[in-house]
C-alpha positions in Angstrom: 121.6 103.7 67.0 119.7 106.8 68.1 121.1 109.9 69.9 118.9 112.8 71.2 119.3 115.5 73.4 119.7 119.3 74.2 122.9 121.3 74.5 123.3 124.9 75.3 126.0 127.1 73.6 127.0 130.5 74.9 126.1 132.4 71.7 123.3 133.9 69.8 121.3 132.0 67.4 122.8 134.1 64.5 126.0 133.2 65.5 125.6 129.6 66.1 124.0 129.2 62.7 126.8 131.1 61.0 129.5 129.0 63.0 127.5 125.4 61.8 127.9 126.5 58.0 131.7 127.5 58.4 133.6 124.8 57.0 137.0 125.8 59.0 134.7 125.7 62.5 133.2 122.5 61.3 136.4 121.0 60.7 137.9 121.9 63.9 134.9 120.9 66.1 134.2 117.3 64.5 136.0 114.8 66.4 138.6 113.2 64.4 138.3 115.3 61.5 141.3 115.3 59.4 139.9 117.1 56.3 136.8 119.0 55.1 136.9 120.0 51.6 134.0 121.8 49.9 132.5 120.0 46.8 129.5 121.9 46.6 127.1 124.4 48.7 126.8 122.7 51.7 128.5 119.3 50.5 131.9 118.5 51.6 134.4 115.6 51.1 135.3 114.7 54.6 138.0 112.3 56.3 137.6 111.4 59.6 139.9 109.5 61.9 138.2 107.4 64.7 139.2 105.0 67.6 136.7 103.1 69.4 138.0 100.5 71.7 140.4 98.3 70.0 139.3 99.3 66.6 141.0 102.4 64.8 139.9 103.6 61.0 140.1 106.4 58.8 136.7 107.0 57.5 136.2 108.9 53.8 132.9 110.0 52.7 130.5 112.9 52.4 129.5 115.5 54.9 126.6 117.6 54.1 124.6 120.3 55.6 121.0 121.1 54.5 118.8 124.0 55.9 115.6 122.4 56.8 114.2 126.0 58.1 116.9 128.8 57.7 118.2 130.2 60.9 116.4 127.5 62.8 116.8 123.8 61.8 119.2 122.0 59.9 120.0 118.5 58.8 123.5 117.0 58.8 124.3 113.8 56.8 127.7 111.8 57.0 128.2 108.8 54.7 131.9 107.3 55.0 133.6 104.2 54.6 136.5 102.8 56.3 138.5 99.4 56.4 136.6 98.2 59.1 133.4 99.2 57.9 130.8 102.2 57.4 129.0 105.0 58.9 125.9 106.5 58.1 124.4 109.5 60.1 121.4 111.4 59.8 121.3 114.5 62.4 118.7 116.9 62.9 119.3 120.1 64.7 116.9 122.7 65.8 118.1 126.2 67.3 116.4 127.8 69.9 117.0 131.3 71.5 117.4 131.1 75.3 118.1 134.6 76.2 120.4 137.3 74.5 123.5 135.4 74.5 122.5 131.6 74.6 121.2 129.0 72.2 119.7 125.7 72.9 120.4 122.9 70.4 118.2 120.1 70.4 119.4 117.4 68.4 118.1 114.0 67.1 120.6 111.8 65.3 120.4 108.3 63.8 123.5 106.4 63.0 124.3 103.3 61.3 127.4 101.4 61.8 128.5 98.3 59.8 131.3 95.9 59.0 133.8 94.9 61.5 133.4 97.9 63.7 129.7 96.8 64.4 130.9 93.7 66.2 132.2 96.1 69.1 128.4 95.8 70.0 125.8 98.4 70.8 127.0 99.3 74.3 130.4 100.1 73.1 129.2 102.2 70.3 126.6 103.8 72.1 129.4 104.9 74.8 131.4 106.2 71.7 128.7 107.8 69.7 127.6 109.7 73.0 131.3 110.7 73.6 131.6 111.9 69.9 128.3 113.9 70.4 129.6 115.4 73.6 132.9 116.5 71.9 131.3 118.1 69.1 128.7 120.5 71.2 131.2 120.9 73.7 134.0 122.1 70.9 131.3 124.1 69.3 130.5 126.1 72.7 134.5 126.8 73.0 134.8 128.0 69.7 131.9 130.4 70.0 133.1 131.8 73.6 136.6 132.2 72.2 135.6 133.7 68.8 138.1 130.9 67.1 137.9 127.3 66.3 138.5 124.5 68.8 140.3 121.2 68.2 138.8 118.3 69.6 140.1 114.8 70.6 139.3 112.1 68.5 140.2 108.9 70.4 137.9 107.1 72.6 138.7 104.1 74.6 135.6 103.0 76.5 
């Protein structure tokens, strides 16, 4: 599945860039994130809980952030496994200054879901993926506007 789009957040590029590299902010804005433990620079052990329709699972794996072009482009990768299947995400985000206090984030993500959870079908998984993406950017914006991390909801029932 592929997800792409653009979202605006109410903060300058430098502040958004810093937030996207802060493990506490990331933990608080990733839907269903229960744990994000540093392993190395830009590499974390992650535990994510998700419910999509009738299937609820906990996924454990790695979460990494790579600076493609420092200050402007990042690449995020998630590789996680659970009882009901696996999730692999490759996300690229480009940050662009809109004005002094606004940043546009253009994103393009490719997600692969396998195992039992993939039987839910592409329409259901597309809705869930859109929901998780929307929650992530919404909570990033809230966190930046408040100056403190925001906790997001992890459950989806399309």
